[in-house]
VOZA-499741 format. One record per residue (C-alpha): y, z, x; residue number from 1. Coordinates in steps of 0.5 Angstrom, whole numbers, plus 500, padded with zeros to 3 digits. Example, Ala and Ser with C-alpha at 12.3 -4.5 7.8 and 13.67 -1.06 7.14 Angstrom:
<pts>
+-----+-----+-----+--------+
|   v |   w |   u | kedren |
+-----+-----+-----+--------+
| 491 | 516 | 525 |      1 |
| 498 | 514 | 527 |      2 |
+-----+-----+-----+--------+
</pts>
This chain:
<pts>
+-----+-----+-----+--------+
|   v |   w |   u | kedren |
+-----+-----+-----+--------+
| 383 | 052 | 604 |      1 |
| 376 | 048 | 603 |      2 |
| 371 | 051 | 599 |      3 |
| 364 | 049 | 597 |      4 |
| 363 | 045 | 591 |      5 |
| 359 | 050 | 586 |      6 |
| 352 | 049 | 584 |      7 |
| 350 | 046 | 578 |      8 |
| 351 | 051 | 572 |      9 |
| 345 | 055 | 571 |     10 |
| 342 | 058 | 565 |     11 |
| 348 | 060 | 560 |     12 |
| 353 | 057 | 564 |     13 |
| 358 | 051 | 564 |     14 |
| 361 | 048 | 570 |     15 |
| 369 | 047 | 569 |     16 |
| 374 | 042 | 572 |     17 |
| 380 | 047 | 573 |     18 |
| 386 | 043 | 570 |     19 |
| 392 | 048 | 570 |     20 |
| 392 | 055 | 573 |     21 |
| 398 | 060 | 572 |     22 |
| 401 | 065 | 577 |     23 |
| 401 | 072 | 575 |     24 |
| 405 | 078 | 577 |     25 |
| 398 | 080 | 580 |     26 |
| 398 | 074 | 584 |     27 |
| 405 | 075 | 587 |     28 |
| 403 | 082 | 589 |     29 |
| 397 | 079 | 592 |     30 |
| 401 | 074 | 596 |     31 |
| 405 | 080 | 598 |     32 |
| 399 | 084 | 601 |     33 |
| 401 | 089 | 596 |     34 |
| 395 | 089 | 591 |     35 |
| 390 | 095 | 592 |     36 |
| 385 | 092 | 588 |     37 |
| 384 | 085 | 593 |     38 |
| 381 | 084 | 599 |     39 |
| 382 | 078 | 603 |     40 |
| 381 | 072 | 603 |     41 |
| 382 | 071 | 596 |     42 |
| 382 | 065 | 591 |     43 |
| 387 | 067 | 586 |     44 |
| 388 | 065 | 579 |     45 |
| 386 | 067 | 572 |     46 |
| 390 | 064 | 567 |     47 |
| 386 | 058 | 566 |     48 |
| 386 | 051 | 562 |     49 |
| 380 | 047 | 564 |     50 |
| 375 | 041 | 562 |     51 |
| 368 | 042 | 561 |     52 |
| 364 | 038 | 567 |     53 |
| 357 | 040 | 565 |     54 |
| 353 | 045 | 561 |     55 |
| 347 | 049 | 563 |     56 |
| 341 | 050 | 559 |     57 |
| 341 | 055 | 554 |     58 |
| 349 | 054 | 552 |     59 |
| 350 | 053 | 545 |     60 |
| 352 | 045 | 543 |     61 |
| 359 | 047 | 541 |     62 |
| 360 | 047 | 548 |     63 |
| 360 | 040 | 551 |     64 |
| 362 | 036 | 556 |     65 |
| 369 | 033 | 556 |     66 |
| 372 | 039 | 552 |     67 |
| 378 | 043 | 554 |     68 |
| 377 | 050 | 554 |     69 |
| 381 | 057 | 556 |     70 |
| 377 | 063 | 559 |     71 |
| 377 | 070 | 559 |     72 |
| 377 | 072 | 566 |     73 |
| 374 | 079 | 565 |     74 |
| 367 | 082 | 566 |     75 |
| 364 | 088 | 563 |     76 |
| 358 | 091 | 564 |     77 |
| 356 | 093 | 557 |     78 |
| 354 | 100 | 560 |     79 |
| 360 | 104 | 561 |     80 |
| 363 | 109 | 556 |     81 |
| 369 | 103 | 555 |     82 |
| 363 | 098 | 554 |     83 |
| 359 | 103 | 549 |     84 |
| 365 | 104 | 545 |     85 |
| 367 | 096 | 544 |     86 |
| 373 | 097 | 549 |     87 |
| 370 | 092 | 554 |     88 |
| 377 | 090 | 556 |     89 |
| 377 | 096 | 560 |     90 |
| 370 | 096 | 563 |     91 |
| 370 | 101 | 569 |     92 |
| 366 | 096 | 573 |     93 |
| 371 | 090 | 571 |     94 |
| 372 | 084 | 576 |     95 |
| 378 | 080 | 574 |     96 |
| 378 | 073 | 577 |     97 |
| 383 | 072 | 582 |     98 |
| 383 | 080 | 583 |     99 |
| 376 | 083 | 585 |    100 |
| 373 | 076 | 585 |    101 |
| 375 | 069 | 587 |    102 |
| 379 | 066 | 582 |    103 |
| 380 | 059 | 579 |    104 |
| 385 | 056 | 584 |    105 |
| 380 | 051 | 585 |    106 |
| 377 | 044 | 583 |    107 |
| 371 | 047 | 580 |    108 |
| 369 | 054 | 577 |    109 |
| 362 | 056 | 574 |    110 |
| 363 | 061 | 568 |    111 |
| 358 | 064 | 563 |    112 |
| 359 | 060 | 556 |    113 |
| 361 | 067 | 553 |    114 |
| 368 | 067 | 556 |    115 |
| 370 | 061 | 553 |    116 |
| 375 | 060 | 548 |    117 |
| 376 | 053 | 544 |    118 |
| 384 | 052 | 542 |    119 |
| 384 | 045 | 538 |    120 |
| 391 | 042 | 538 |    121 |
| 393 | 046 | 545 |    122 |
| 395 | 042 | 551 |    123 |
| 392 | 045 | 558 |    124 |
| 399 | 048 | 560 |    125 |
| 399 | 052 | 553 |    126 |
| 391 | 054 | 554 |    127 |
| 393 | 057 | 561 |    128 |
| 399 | 061 | 558 |    129 |
| 394 | 064 | 553 |    130 |
| 391 | 070 | 557 |    131 |
| 398 | 072 | 560 |    132 |
| 400 | 073 | 552 |    133 |
| 394 | 076 | 550 |    134 |
| 396 | 082 | 555 |    135 |
| 402 | 083 | 551 |    136 |
| 399 | 082 | 544 |    137 |
| 394 | 087 | 546 |    138 |
| 399 | 092 | 548 |    139 |
| 402 | 091 | 541 |    140 |
| 395 | 092 | 538 |    141 |
| 394 | 099 | 542 |    142 |
| 401 | 101 | 539 |    143 |
| 398 | 100 | 532 |    144 |
| 405 | 096 | 530 |    145 |
| 406 | 094 | 523 |    146 |
| 412 | 091 | 519 |    147 |
| 416 | 098 | 518 |    148 |
| 416 | 099 | 525 |    149 |
| 422 | 099 | 530 |    150 |
| 419 | 097 | 537 |    151 |
| 422 | 097 | 544 |    152 |
| 420 | 093 | 549 |    153 |
| 422 | 094 | 556 |    154 |
| 422 | 089 | 561 |    155 |
| 422 | 081 | 559 |    156 |
| 418 | 078 | 564 |    157 |
| 412 | 074 | 562 |    158 |
| 408 | 080 | 560 |    159 |
| 414 | 083 | 556 |    160 |
| 415 | 077 | 553 |    161 |
| 408 | 077 | 550 |    162 |
| 409 | 084 | 548 |    163 |
| 415 | 082 | 544 |    164 |
| 412 | 076 | 541 |    165 |
| 406 | 080 | 539 |    166 |
| 410 | 085 | 536 |    167 |
| 414 | 080 | 532 |    168 |
| 408 | 077 | 530 |    169 |
| 406 | 083 | 526 |    170 |
| 412 | 083 | 523 |    171 |
| 416 | 089 | 526 |    172 |
| 423 | 089 | 528 |    173 |
| 423 | 088 | 536 |    174 |
| 429 | 090 | 541 |    175 |
| 428 | 087 | 548 |    176 |
| 431 | 091 | 554 |    177 |
| 432 | 088 | 561 |    178 |
| 437 | 087 | 566 |    179 |
| 438 | 080 | 566 |    180 |
| 441 | 076 | 561 |    181 |
| 437 | 070 | 561 |    182 |
| 431 | 074 | 560 |    183 |
| 434 | 077 | 554 |    184 |
| 435 | 070 | 551 |    185 |
| 428 | 068 | 552 |    186 |
| 426 | 075 | 549 |    187 |
| 430 | 073 | 543 |    188 |
| 427 | 066 | 542 |    189 |
| 420 | 070 | 543 |    190 |
| 422 | 074 | 537 |    191 |
| 427 | 080 | 539 |    192 |
| 432 | 081 | 533 |    193 |
| 436 | 085 | 538 |    194 |
| 437 | 086 | 546 |    195 |
| 440 | 091 | 550 |    196 |
| 442 | 090 | 557 |    197 |
| 440 | 096 | 560 |    198 |
| 445 | 095 | 566 |    199 |
| 451 | 095 | 562 |    200 |
| 449 | 100 | 556 |    201 |
| 446 | 107 | 556 |    202 |
| 439 | 105 | 553 |    203 |
| 438 | 112 | 550 |    204 |
| 445 | 111 | 546 |    205 |
| 444 | 104 | 544 |    206 |
| 437 | 106 | 541 |    207 |
| 440 | 112 | 537 |    208 |
| 445 | 107 | 534 |    209 |
| 440 | 102 | 532 |    210 |
| 435 | 107 | 529 |    211 |
| 440 | 112 | 526 |    212 |
| 439 | 117 | 531 |    213 |
| 432 | 117 | 530 |    214 |
| 429 | 113 | 536 |    215 |
| 424 | 107 | 535 |    216 |
| 417 | 108 | 533 |    217 |
| 414 | 105 | 538 |    218 |
| 416 | 103 | 546 |    219 |
| 412 | 099 | 550 |    220 |
| 413 | 099 | 558 |    221 |
| 412 | 093 | 561 |    222 |
| 416 | 094 | 568 |    223 |
| 413 | 099 | 572 |    224 |
| 418 | 104 | 574 |    225 |
| 418 | 112 | 574 |    226 |
| 425 | 112 | 570 |    227 |
| 423 | 107 | 564 |    228 |
| 416 | 111 | 564 |    229 |
| 420 | 117 | 562 |    230 |
| 425 | 113 | 558 |    231 |
| 420 | 112 | 553 |    232 |
| 418 | 119 | 552 |    233 |
| 425 | 121 | 552 |    234 |
| 427 | 116 | 547 |    235 |
| 422 | 115 | 542 |    236 |
| 422 | 118 | 535 |    237 |
| 418 | 124 | 533 |    238 |
| 411 | 122 | 532 |    239 |
| 412 | 116 | 535 |    240 |
| 408 | 112 | 540 |    241 |
| 408 | 110 | 547 |    242 |
| 404 | 104 | 550 |    243 |
| 404 | 103 | 558 |    244 |
| 403 | 096 | 561 |    245 |
| 406 | 097 | 567 |    246 |
| 404 | 100 | 573 |    247 |
| 409 | 105 | 576 |    248 |
| 410 | 104 | 584 |    249 |
| 411 | 111 | 585 |    250 |
| 409 | 118 | 582 |    251 |
| 412 | 119 | 575 |    252 |
| 415 | 126 | 573 |    253 |
| 416 | 128 | 566 |    254 |
| 419 | 133 | 562 |    255 |
| 412 | 135 | 558 |    256 |
| 415 | 138 | 552 |    257 |
| 416 | 132 | 549 |    258 |
| 409 | 130 | 549 |    259 |
| 408 | 136 | 544 |    260 |
| 414 | 137 | 541 |    261 |
| 414 | 130 | 538 |    262 |
| 407 | 130 | 538 |    263 |
| 407 | 123 | 541 |    264 |
| 401 | 118 | 542 |    265 |
| 401 | 116 | 549 |    266 |
| 397 | 110 | 550 |    267 |
| 395 | 105 | 556 |    268 |
| 394 | 098 | 555 |    269 |
| 389 | 094 | 560 |    270 |
| 387 | 086 | 559 |    271 |
| 385 | 084 | 553 |    272 |
| 380 | 083 | 548 |    273 |
| 377 | 077 | 545 |    274 |
| 381 | 078 | 538 |    275 |
| 387 | 078 | 542 |    276 |
| 385 | 071 | 545 |    277 |
| 384 | 069 | 538 |    278 |
| 391 | 071 | 536 |    279 |
| 395 | 068 | 541 |    280 |
| 391 | 061 | 540 |    281 |
| 393 | 062 | 533 |    282 |
| 400 | 064 | 535 |    283 |
| 401 | 058 | 539 |    284 |
| 398 | 053 | 534 |    285 |
| 405 | 055 | 530 |    286 |
| 409 | 052 | 535 |    287 |
| 414 | 057 | 535 |    288 |
| 413 | 060 | 542 |    289 |
| 419 | 057 | 547 |    290 |
| 414 | 054 | 552 |    291 |
| 418 | 050 | 556 |    292 |
| 423 | 055 | 557 |    293 |
| 418 | 060 | 559 |    294 |
| 415 | 056 | 564 |    295 |
| 420 | 056 | 569 |    296 |
| 416 | 051 | 574 |    297 |
| 410 | 047 | 574 |    298 |
| 408 | 045 | 581 |    299 |
| 402 | 041 | 584 |    300 |
| 397 | 045 | 588 |    301 |
| 400 | 043 | 595 |    302 |
| 406 | 046 | 592 |    303 |
| 403 | 052 | 590 |    304 |
| 404 | 056 | 597 |    305 |
| 412 | 054 | 597 |    306 |
| 413 | 056 | 590 |    307 |
| 410 | 063 | 591 |    308 |
| 414 | 064 | 597 |    309 |
| 420 | 062 | 593 |    310 |
| 418 | 067 | 587 |    311 |
| 417 | 073 | 592 |    312 |
| 424 | 071 | 595 |    313 |
| 428 | 072 | 588 |    314 |
| 423 | 074 | 583 |    315 |
| 429 | 075 | 578 |    316 |
| 429 | 067 | 577 |    317 |
| 422 | 066 | 575 |    318 |
| 418 | 067 | 569 |    319 |
| 412 | 063 | 569 |    320 |
| 409 | 058 | 575 |    321 |
| 403 | 054 | 573 |    322 |
| 399 | 050 | 578 |    323 |
| 396 | 043 | 576 |    324 |
| 390 | 042 | 579 |    325 |
| 389 | 034 | 581 |    326 |
| 382 | 031 | 580 |    327 |
| 379 | 032 | 587 |    328 |
| 379 | 026 | 592 |    329 |
| 372 | 022 | 592 |    330 |
+-----+-----+-----+--------+
</pts>
């Protein structure tokens, strides 16, 4: 689809030449027509590596033409209850690029300079990997994870791997759970010390073995299934913390006595804060993240529809797809 080139950047804006864009699970859901937050037609894309093409008036000199940057794709109103508390990641009126508004799968994009992050030393593909990792890092922050904790992450897709990496970066003992051996191996490379194939072993029994019968201190759910939502509450230790990233696709029924008996902290985790972006940029700069293993496919814009179709047919084989946006034809 051809769209008009954006106008010159206005006050406080920059015009970006988009170079690399990652496909998110929300993009796959949108492709399948199942994303309730999307109206059509919609341009996808909110995992961005870009180059500043031009700078509008009032933009600080630190942002200059030719500079490679990444973007926080969220908006915040500054007035709702979340924004007033500094939790702008969960603004009541948030509009994420590629979801509630057109995204970055295009040659040029105009954004406010306050949404930019510099990442010296990172390549464009790494820059486009930052945003999905921030979601997991934010979940680790929501869980108040510290070095004495045993943390279980259920689901080792791109978001779950970010939670594994985020928890490991905080010094915790991390146990990754999935039903795919390849994804469990990726989780080990992202910082998990132990893994559980939940299709081959009882999750509850195995976690009690690993924790001396207590259960883990923190459980992070990154799948979005009723049974894993329940497993977190049932298996986490007394006085434990549960963090939900996934959206359950069906209603979830609980034995609510565990909420009170264990005096659990149960937290949602949405999007990410600026400090999460800075933490991931610093983390990727250490060059310990298995970038090439996590990046399953890198395709051209022309190849992107077929890549989405292949992902939809067999999602277990894909962790992350990124799309190269070539220079527009003269």
